[in-house]
N, C-alpha and C positions, 0 to 999 in steps of 0.2 A: 331808583330800585328796579324800575322795569329796563331800564338801559344796561344795567348792569347783568341782569338776567338774560337780556337778549344777547350780550356780549358772551356771556358764559355759555349760553346754547349754541352759538355760532362757533366758538372754540371747541366746545364738544363735536360737533357735528364735522368739524375740519380734522379732529383726532380721530373720530370714527371714519371717516373717508381714508385717511392714511392708514388706519389697521386694516381696512376692507383691501386696499390696494397691496399692502404688504402681503396678506393673507393670499391675494389672487396670485400674486408673482412667486410667493414662497411654495405653494400647494405642488408644481410640478417637480420643484426639486424634493420637496417631501416624498412624492412617489418614486422619484428616481432613488432615492436614497434606500426605501424600503424594498424596492426591486433588487438593488445591489445587495441588500441584507439575505434576500431570499436566495439570490444566486450564490452568496458567499457559502450560506447554509448547505446548500445542494451540492457545492463543490467540496465543502468538508466532509460530508457524508460519503461522497463517491471516492475521495481519498483514503477515508478510513475503510471503506469496502477493498480497495485497491490494496492498501497495506495488509488487511487481513488475508487476501490472496496470496500476497508474497510470502508472508510468513508461512502459511499453509504450504505453499510450494517448497519453501526451503525446509521445513519439517518432513516432507514426503522425500525429498532429494537425500537429505541426511539419512533417513531409514533405509533407503536404496542402497546407498553407499555403504553402510554398515552391513546390510544383507549381503551385498556383493564381496566385501572384505571377508565376510564368514565363509561364504562360499568358495573364495580364492584359497583360504586357509585349509579350507576342507580337500579341495583339489591338490595342493601340495602335499598335504599328509598322506592322501590315497598314492600319489605318485611315488612318496618315498616308500609306502607300504609295497607298491608293486615292485620296485626295485629291490627291496629285501627280500621277497618271496622269489625273484628271479634269482637272486644270489643263493638262496637255499635250495632251489631247484637244481641249479647247476653244482650242487654240492660245495659251495663255499668257494669255488674258484672265479677268480675276476673275470670280467665279461670280456669278451673278444673286443677289439675296437670295432667302431661302425664302419661299414663299408663306405667307400668315398665314391661318389659319381662323379666321373672325369667327362 
C-alpha cells in the first residue's frame, strides 16, 4: 500500500513538474498574445477615428461644392440680367460686335 502511495506521489510530482514547465514556457506567449490584442484594439480605434475624419471631410466638400454650384447659378443669372438690361438701355437694338484686338 505504501509503495502504491509512493508511486502515485511520484507520478503526481512529475505531472506537477510538467504543468509548471508548460506554464513557464507558455507565459511569454500569453503576454505576447495580450499585447497583440491591445495593439489590435488601439489600431481599430485609430482606424475608426480616421474613418470619421474622412466622412466629415467628404460631407464638408459636398457642402462646399453645393454652395459653389449655387453661386455659379446666381452668377449666370446675374450675367443674363445684365445682358437684358443692356439690351433695354440700347432701345432693343442688338449690341455691336465686340472689337477685336490685333
